[in-house]
Kinemage of the C-alpha trace (Angstrom):
@kinemage 1
@onewidth
@group {chain A} dominant
@subgroup {mainchain}
@vectorlist {calphas} color= white
{ca unk a 1} P 133.617 2.513 172.935
{ca unk a 2} L 132.762 4.527 169.845
{ca unk a 3} L 135.762 4.575 167.561
{ca unk a 4} L 134.592 7.746 165.813
{ca unk a 5} L 134.211 9.655 168.907
{ca unk a 6} L 137.485 8.295 169.983
{ca unk a 7} L 139.250 9.584 167.240
{ca unk a 8} L 137.582 12.905 167.344
{ca unk a 9} L 138.982 13.278 170.827
{ca unk a 10} L 142.257 12.278 169.675
{ca unk a 11} L 142.387 14.601 166.952
{ca unk a 12} L 141.239 17.471 168.893
{ca unk a 13} L 143.467 16.728 171.980
{ca unk a 14} L 146.539 16.679 169.606
{ca unk a 15} L 145.581 19.971 167.864
{ca unk a 16} L 145.404 21.795 171.056
{ca unk a 17} L 148.719 20.420 172.688
{ca unk a 18} L 150.989 20.328 169.379
{ca unk a 19} L 151.950 23.936 169.490
{ca unk a 20} L 155.041 24.855 171.064
{ca unk a 21} L 154.673 26.105 174.714
{ca unk a 22} L 156.234 25.943 178.259
{ca unk a 23} L 155.206 22.316 178.795
{ca unk a 24} L 156.351 21.172 175.487
{ca unk a 25} L 159.475 22.875 175.676
{ca unk a 26} L 160.386 21.554 178.802
{ca unk a 27} L 159.698 17.955 177.565
{ca unk a 28} L 161.799 18.624 174.544
{ca unk a 29} L 164.837 19.821 176.595
{ca unk a 30} L 164.435 16.946 178.874
{ca unk a 31} L 164.440 14.431 175.831
{ca unk a 32} L 167.488 16.116 174.230
{ca unk a 33} L 169.365 16.017 177.560
{ca unk a 34} L 168.140 12.100 177.949
{ca unk a 35} L 167.173 12.921 181.411
{ca unk a 36} L 164.153 11.410 183.354
{ca unk a 37} L 162.390 11.461 179.897
{ca unk a 38} L 159.906 8.736 180.939
{ca unk a 39} L 158.783 10.347 184.353
{ca unk a 40} L 158.485 13.759 182.750
{ca unk a 41} L 156.503 12.539 179.900
{ca unk a 42} L 154.393 10.449 182.098
{ca unk a 43} L 153.853 13.288 184.528
{ca unk a 44} L 152.504 15.611 181.613
{ca unk a 45} L 150.492 12.952 179.987
{ca unk a 46} L 148.978 11.850 183.446
{ca unk a 47} L 148.391 15.689 184.426
{ca unk a 48} L 146.532 16.159 181.015
{ca unk a 49} L 144.261 13.002 181.711
{ca unk a 50} L 143.316 14.546 185.052
{ca unk a 51} L 142.331 17.797 183.544
{ca unk a 52} L 140.408 16.217 180.480
{ca unk a 53} L 138.554 14.082 182.828
{ca unk a 54} L 137.828 17.127 185.073
{ca unk a 55} L 136.518 18.768 182.160
{ca unk a 56} L 134.502 16.376 180.430
{ca unk a 57} L 132.962 15.500 184.179
{ca unk a 58} L 132.024 19.473 184.329
{ca unk a 59} L 134.514 21.047 186.618
{ca unk a 60} L 134.815 24.034 183.990
{ca unk a 61} L 131.529 25.286 185.156
{ca unk a 62} L 132.467 24.836 188.901
{ca unk a 63} L 135.800 26.895 188.062
{ca unk a 64} L 133.781 29.435 186.430
{ca unk a 65} L 132.161 30.217 189.774
{ca unk a 66} L 135.502 31.061 191.402
{ca unk a 67} L 136.074 34.570 190.624
{ca unk a 68} L 139.528 34.303 192.225
{ca unk a 69} L 140.754 31.211 190.165
{ca unk a 70} L 141.815 33.142 187.071
{ca unk a 71} L 143.883 35.910 188.340
{ca unk a 72} L 145.556 33.662 191.015
{ca unk a 73} L 146.371 31.291 188.198
{ca unk a 74} L 147.712 33.643 185.625
{ca unk a 75} L 149.794 35.874 188.255
{ca unk a 76} L 151.258 32.833 189.841
{ca unk a 77} L 151.919 30.976 186.594
{ca unk a 78} L 153.347 34.110 185.079
{ca unk a 79} L 155.762 34.743 188.078
{ca unk a 80} L 156.922 31.076 187.653
{ca unk a 81} L 157.343 31.320 184.033
{ca unk a 82} L 159.279 34.596 184.501
{ca unk a 83} L 161.631 32.877 187.016
{ca unk a 84} L 162.075 29.632 184.779
{ca unk a 85} L 162.715 31.936 181.898
{ca unk a 86} L 165.625 33.617 183.669
{ca unk a 87} L 166.991 30.087 184.678
{ca unk a 88} L 167.010 29.038 181.139
{ca unk a 89} L 168.644 32.449 179.950
{ca unk a 90} L 171.377 31.916 182.761
{ca unk a 91} L 172.067 28.314 181.424
{ca unk a 92} L 172.414 29.604 177.843
{ca unk a 93} L 175.292 31.983 179.013
{ca unk a 94} L 177.246 29.588 181.349
{ca unk a 95} L 180.432 27.705 180.391
{ca unk a 96} L 180.466 24.947 177.688
{ca unk a 97} L 181.218 22.305 179.926
{ca unk a 98} L 177.643 22.771 181.870
{ca unk a 99} L 175.949 22.524 178.319
{ca unk a 100} L 177.630 19.209 177.142
{ca unk a 101} L 175.261 16.280 176.563
{ca unk a 102} L 175.851 12.575 177.250
{ca unk a 103} L 177.325 10.235 179.811
{ca unk a 104} L 179.502 13.173 181.195
{ca unk a 105} L 176.517 15.624 181.539
{ca unk a 106} L 175.563 16.073 185.172
{ca unk a 107} L 172.209 14.638 185.935
{ca unk a 108} L 169.748 16.680 187.720
{ca unk a 109} L 167.587 15.440 190.750
{ca unk a 110} L 164.427 13.577 189.823
{ca unk a 111} L 162.415 15.198 192.494
{ca unk a 112} L 163.398 18.856 191.500
{ca unk a 113} L 162.871 17.834 187.816
{ca unk a 114} L 159.364 16.641 188.386
{ca unk a 115} L 158.503 19.436 190.499
{ca unk a 116} L 159.611 21.948 187.877
{ca unk a 117} L 157.572 19.804 185.403
{ca unk a 118} L 154.373 19.776 187.361
{ca unk a 119} L 154.640 23.561 188.187
{ca unk a 120} L 154.893 24.449 184.637
{ca unk a 121} L 152.157 22.308 183.881
{ca unk a 122} L 149.464 23.134 186.736
{ca unk a 123} L 150.441 27.007 187.124
{ca unk a 124} L 149.630 27.595 183.460
{ca unk a 125} L 146.074 28.592 182.877
{ca unk a 126} L 146.452 28.051 179.123
{ca unk a 127} L 146.466 24.323 180.192
{ca unk a 128} L 143.383 24.491 181.818
{ca unk a 129} L 141.591 26.320 178.996
{ca unk a 130} L 142.806 23.795 176.518
{ca unk a 131} L 141.856 20.709 178.646
{ca unk a 132} L 139.168 21.709 181.004
{ca unk a 133} L 137.252 24.136 179.169
{ca unk a 134} L 137.639 23.519 175.515
{ca unk a 135} L 137.941 19.716 175.443
{ca unk a 136} L 135.196 19.730 178.252
{ca unk a 137} L 132.927 21.998 175.954
{ca unk a 138} L 133.541 19.955 172.755
{ca unk a 139} L 132.884 16.810 174.711
{ca unk a 140} L 128.984 17.905 175.055
{ca unk a 141} L 128.670 17.485 171.361
{ca unk a 142} L 128.819 13.822 171.900
{ca unk a 143} L 126.074 13.005 174.481
{ca unk a 144} L 126.563 9.642 175.745
{ca unk a 145} L 129.637 9.193 174.437
{ca unk a 146} L 131.818 11.682 176.731
{ca unk a 147} L 133.889 8.770 177.997
{ca unk a 148} L 134.999 7.769 174.294
{ca unk a 149} L 135.868 11.399 173.574
{ca unk a 150} L 137.941 11.704 176.774
{ca unk a 151} L 139.853 8.342 176.072
{ca unk a 152} L 140.663 9.544 172.633
{ca unk a 153} L 141.835 13.146 173.943
{ca unk a 154} L 143.897 11.154 176.815
{ca unk a 155} L 145.432 8.714 174.204
{ca unk a 156} L 146.460 11.645 172.060
{ca unk a 157} L 148.160 13.548 175.237
{ca unk a 158} L 150.256 10.280 175.983
{ca unk a 159} L 150.980 9.775 172.271
{ca unk a 160} L 152.229 13.456 171.852
{ca unk a 161} L 154.484 13.712 174.727
{ca unk a 162} L 156.208 10.304 174.609
{ca unk a 163} L 156.753 10.856 170.903
{ca unk a 164} L 158.307 14.412 171.740
{ca unk a 165} L 160.326 13.338 174.627
{ca unk a 166} L 161.699 10.143 172.979
{ca unk a 167} L 161.829 11.535 169.650
{ca unk a 168} L 164.093 14.372 170.769
{ca unk a 169} L 166.755 12.025 171.977
{ca unk a 170} L 167.442 11.284 168.200
{ca unk a 171} L 168.534 15.127 167.831
{ca unk a 172} L 171.227 14.434 170.763
{ca unk a 173} L 173.983 14.609 168.274
{ca unk a 174} L 173.180 17.882 167.013
{ca unk a 175} L 172.851 19.239 170.575
{ca unk a 176} L 176.317 17.915 171.285
{ca unk a 177} L 177.610 21.217 170.583
{ca unk a 178} L 177.578 23.968 173.166
{ca unk a 179} L 176.329 26.691 170.745
{ca unk a 180} L 173.213 24.695 169.831
{ca unk a 181} L 172.469 24.176 173.590
{ca unk a 182} L 172.904 28.132 173.994
{ca unk a 183} L 170.359 28.522 171.134
{ca unk a 184} L 167.905 26.219 172.498
{ca unk a 185} L 168.105 27.647 176.174
{ca unk a 186} L 167.676 31.055 174.733
{ca unk a 187} L 164.554 29.986 172.702
{ca unk a 188} L 163.021 28.321 175.707
{ca unk a 189} L 163.615 31.562 177.913
{ca unk a 190} L 162.017 33.476 175.097
{ca unk a 191} L 158.977 31.145 175.067
{ca unk a 192} L 158.513 31.191 178.885
{ca unk a 193} L 158.712 34.977 179.191
{ca unk a 194} L 156.437 35.191 176.154
{ca unk a 195} L 153.773 33.161 177.961
{ca unk a 196} L 154.251 34.851 180.944
{ca unk a 197} L 153.685 38.242 179.478
{ca unk a 198} L 150.350 37.044 177.916
{ca unk a 199} L 149.483 35.536 181.247
{ca unk a 200} L 149.980 38.674 183.405
{ca unk a 201} L 148.711 40.994 180.398
{ca unk a 202} L 145.642 38.929 180.160
{ca unk a 203} L 146.133 38.600 176.334
């Protein structure tokens, strides 16, 4: 294990995933609700790990040989994010009882939560660009130490998602107010729709 390459991979991985996006917004929301936080963080981090390993092992080249892959992911992911954004906007407009936080808040089914999490992750082409293409390409700068680079990037992903998910729980007193939840849901809807627009428009 080359530590300098390991930390290079961690730094690069963190720099790519720290920006707010569909996946991060979902983790933040789950953390604020204190709902299936561990499972959601683990699902996101494991998904990133699989994609990082695929990128370092050269899957990015294979994806480039499939002309249908990019448009299928763009339109499919865009449609899903439009639907999820509408769902968040509807939540922002619902009654105050549905937006409460704490023991009285209605817990959502774990399977449905994980399904939404995985869909947001795997149907977003930007995830493939960051993990498979970019990190896979950067790893070639460290010949013989690709494993160390991948291990660093994967560690950065685990560190980020679990910090985001569990760190968000400390903000729960703020979001005990229905107005704060309405604002958050509105922001999430805007983020989802903005990303969907970029995907479908090919920006």
